[in-house]
C-alpha positions as CSV (number, residue, x, y, z in Angstrom):
1,K,81.2,107.0,96.8
2,H,78.0,108.5,97.9
3,M,74.6,106.4,96.6
4,H,71.1,107.2,98.1
5,V,69.6,104.2,100.4
6,A,66.7,103.8,102.2
7,E,64.9,107.0,101.9
8,Q,61.6,106.3,102.1
9,I,59.5,102.5,103.1
10,K,58.6,101.9,99.5
11,E,62.1,101.9,98.5
12,V,62.6,99.5,101.2
13,A,59.9,97.1,100.3
14,A,61.2,97.5,96.1
15,S,64.6,95.9,98.1
16,V,62.7,92.8,99.9
17,A,60.9,92.3,96.7
18,W,63.9,92.4,94.6
19,S,66.3,90.7,96.8
20,G,64.6,89.5,100.2
21,K,66.7,91.4,101.8
22,R,66.6,95.5,102.6
23,P,68.8,98.2,101.2
24,A,71.5,98.5,104.2
25,E,71.1,95.3,104.9
26,W,72.2,93.9,101.1
27,M,74.8,96.4,100.9
28,L,76.7,95.3,104.5
29,D,76.0,91.6,103.1
30,N,77.4,92.2,99.0
31,V,80.1,95.4,99.3
32,P,83.0,96.4,101.1
33,L,81.8,99.0,103.3
34,N,84.2,101.3,104.8
35,N,84.6,105.4,105.3
36,E,84.8,106.3,101.9
37,W,81.3,105.9,101.5
38,C,78.1,108.1,102.1
39,F,74.5,106.9,102.4
40,I,72.7,109.3,101.7
41,H,69.2,109.7,103.5
42,A,69.7,106.4,105.1
43,T,66.5,107.0,106.6
44,H,64.7,103.7,107.6
45,L,67.4,101.5,109.4
46,T,67.0,98.7,111.5
47,H,68.6,99.0,115.1
48,S,71.6,96.4,113.5
49,E,71.6,98.1,110.4
50,T,72.6,101.1,112.0
51,T,75.1,99.7,114.0
52,E,77.0,98.0,111.7
53,L,77.3,100.8,109.1
54,A,78.4,103.5,111.4
55,K,81.2,100.5,113.0
56,V,82.1,100.0,109.2
57,G,82.6,104.2,108.9
58,V,79.7,105.3,106.2
59,T,78.8,109.0,106.4
60,A,75.4,109.3,107.1
61,G,74.6,111.8,104.6
62,L,71.3,113.8,105.8
63,C,69.2,116.3,104.2
64,P,66.7,117.2,106.9
65,S,64.6,120.3,105.0
66,T,64.1,117.3,101.6
67,E,63.0,114.2,104.0
68,G,60.7,116.6,106.1
69,N,59.3,118.3,102.6
70,L,59.1,114.9,101.6
71,G,57.7,112.9,104.3
72,D,60.6,110.6,104.3
73,G,60.7,109.9,108.2
74,I,63.5,110.5,110.7
75,F,67.3,109.6,110.5
76,P,67.9,107.5,113.5
77,A,70.9,110.1,114.4
78,Q,71.0,109.5,117.9
79,H,71.8,105.5,117.8
80,Y,74.2,106.5,114.6
81,L,76.3,109.0,116.9
82,Q,76.5,106.5,120.0
83,E,78.1,103.9,117.9
84,G,80.3,106.3,116.7
85,G,79.0,107.2,112.8
86,A,79.6,110.3,111.1
87,F,76.7,112.7,109.1
88,G,77.5,115.5,107.0
89,I,74.5,117.3,106.1
90,G,73.1,118.6,102.4
91,T,69.7,119.7,100.4
92,D,69.1,117.3,97.7
93,S,65.7,118.5,96.4
94,H,66.6,122.6,97.7
95,I,63.7,123.0,99.4
96,A,66.0,125.5,101.2
97,I,69.9,126.2,100.9
98,N,70.8,127.0,104.6
99,P,73.7,124.6,107.0
100,A,71.6,126.1,109.8
101,D,68.0,125.1,109.1
102,E,69.6,121.4,108.1
103,L,71.2,121.5,111.2
104,R,68.4,123.0,112.9
105,M,65.2,120.3,111.6
106,L,68.4,117.3,112.4
107,E,68.4,117.8,116.0
108,Y,64.6,119.1,116.3
109,G,63.7,115.5,114.6
110,Q,65.4,113.7,117.3
111,R,64.0,115.9,119.9
112,L,60.4,115.3,118.6
113,A,61.1,111.5,118.0
114,H,62.7,111.0,121.5
115,Q,60.6,113.6,123.3
116,S,64.0,115.1,125.0
117,R,66.7,118.2,124.8
118,A,69.8,118.4,123.4
119,M,69.7,114.7,121.3
120,L,72.9,115.3,119.5
121,S,75.5,117.4,121.7
122,L,78.0,116.7,123.6
123,E,79.8,118.4,126.9
124,I,80.0,121.6,124.4
125,S,77.0,123.8,123.3
126,C,74.4,121.9,121.2
127,G,75.4,124.5,118.3
128,R,78.8,123.6,118.2
129,T,78.5,120.1,118.8
130,L,76.2,119.9,115.6
131,W,78.5,122.0,113.3
132,Q,81.8,120.3,114.4
133,R,80.1,116.9,113.3
134,A,78.2,118.4,110.4
135,V,82.2,119.5,109.3
136,N,84.4,116.2,110.0
137,G,81.4,113.9,108.5
138,G,81.5,116.3,105.6
139,S,85.0,116.6,104.9
140,R,85.4,112.9,104.8
141,A,82.5,112.0,102.6
142,L,84.5,114.7,100.4
143,G,87.9,113.0,100.9
144,A,89.2,116.2,102.4
145,A,91.3,116.6,105.4
146,T,90.1,117.3,108.5
147,T,93.3,117.0,110.8
148,G,93.2,120.8,111.2
149,I,95.3,123.8,109.4
150,T,99.0,123.3,109.1
151,E,101.0,126.8,109.8
152,G,101.3,128.4,106.4
153,E,98.1,126.8,105.1
154,A,95.7,128.8,103.9
155,A,92.4,127.7,104.9
156,D,88.6,127.4,104.3
157,F,85.9,129.5,106.3
158,I,83.1,131.9,107.3
159,A,82.6,134.4,109.2
160,L,79.0,135.1,110.7
161,D,77.7,138.8,110.9
162,C,76.5,139.0,114.6
163,S,75.6,143.0,113.8
164,S,72.0,141.8,115.1
165,P,70.4,142.4,118.2
166,I,69.8,138.7,118.8
167,F,73.2,138.7,119.8
168,A,73.5,141.1,122.4
169,A,75.8,140.4,125.1
170,K,76.3,136.5,123.5
171,R,79.6,135.3,124.2
172,H,81.6,132.3,122.7
173,D,79.5,129.0,122.2
174,T,76.0,131.0,122.2
175,L,76.6,132.4,119.4
176,L,76.5,129.8,117.4
177,D,73.8,128.3,119.2
178,T,72.0,131.5,118.4
179,A,73.4,131.5,114.7
180,I,71.7,128.3,114.4
181,F,68.7,128.4,116.6
182,G,67.4,131.9,117.0
183,L,68.0,133.1,113.7
184,P,65.8,131.6,110.1
185,Q,69.0,131.8,108.1
186,L,72.9,131.3,109.0
187,P,74.2,135.0,109.3
188,V,76.8,134.6,106.5
189,Q,79.1,137.6,106.0
190,D,82.0,136.7,104.4
191,V,83.3,133.0,103.1
192,F,86.9,132.1,102.3
193,V,88.5,129.3,100.6
194,K,91.9,128.4,100.6
195,G,92.6,132.0,102.0
196,C,90.9,133.6,99.4
197,K,87.3,135.7,99.7
198,V,85.2,134.4,97.8
199,V,81.7,136.3,99.7
200,E,82.3,139.6,101.0
201,N,79.3,141.0,103.3
202,G,76.8,138.4,102.2
203,R,77.2,138.9,98.4
204,H,79.2,136.4,95.8
205,P,80.7,138.5,92.9
206,Q,78.8,136.7,90.4
207,E,75.5,136.3,92.5
208,N,73.7,138.8,90.1
209,S,74.3,137.0,87.4
210,A,73.9,133.4,88.9
211,A,70.1,135.1,90.1
212,Q,69.4,136.4,86.4
213,G,70.1,132.7,84.9
214,F,68.3,130.8,87.4
215,R,65.2,133.1,86.6
216,T,65.7,132.6,82.7
217,V,65.8,129.2,83.6
218,M,62.8,128.6,85.6
219,E,60.4,130.5,83.3
220,T,61.8,128.5,80.4
221,V,61.2,125.2,82.3
222,L,57.9,126.8,84.0
223,N,55.8,128.0,81.1
224,T,56.6,125.2,78.9
């Protein structure tokens, strides 16, 4: 159950004018929210709304590249996570399609807002914390299991290309830190879905036809 909630100040004002309540406040008072719900953006939450949404299990669907591009604001991620909340990431307006970019902007936005560093990390690396939390929250929002892979079960996973000199002498979690914070694009080499390779050496088998179809659509739209 995905819903755009409190993305912009004007949306909050319109909700107050209509119902006398803020969007998240109205939902909390009128809808039996649980962990099957995902609130997209949820940028403008009060302290109490943030706490209550986290407690009832709503996943925050964050799109930092879109929220930054539109000047929406910064989601209160630190407080949300401290209250046990979960988040997933997306792109919404498709300004960019890069999970590393979304995670990097999410973390840097918190650093700018609070003037501190490694805001969303646990005791482990910042990159691994962000990645794992996004995977867990995103899986929950999609209704997918996050309990791990059982023996004999085909897995979904990606393999990164770590041949760039920037990865030199990096080990373990610092590889993921570097992939997220040190490069403009996540260096995906292979992608496996249910154990089957769907992207090999950075290319999808339908990449060329998809790109041509996209060009055709854009030329049609923009030349109309």
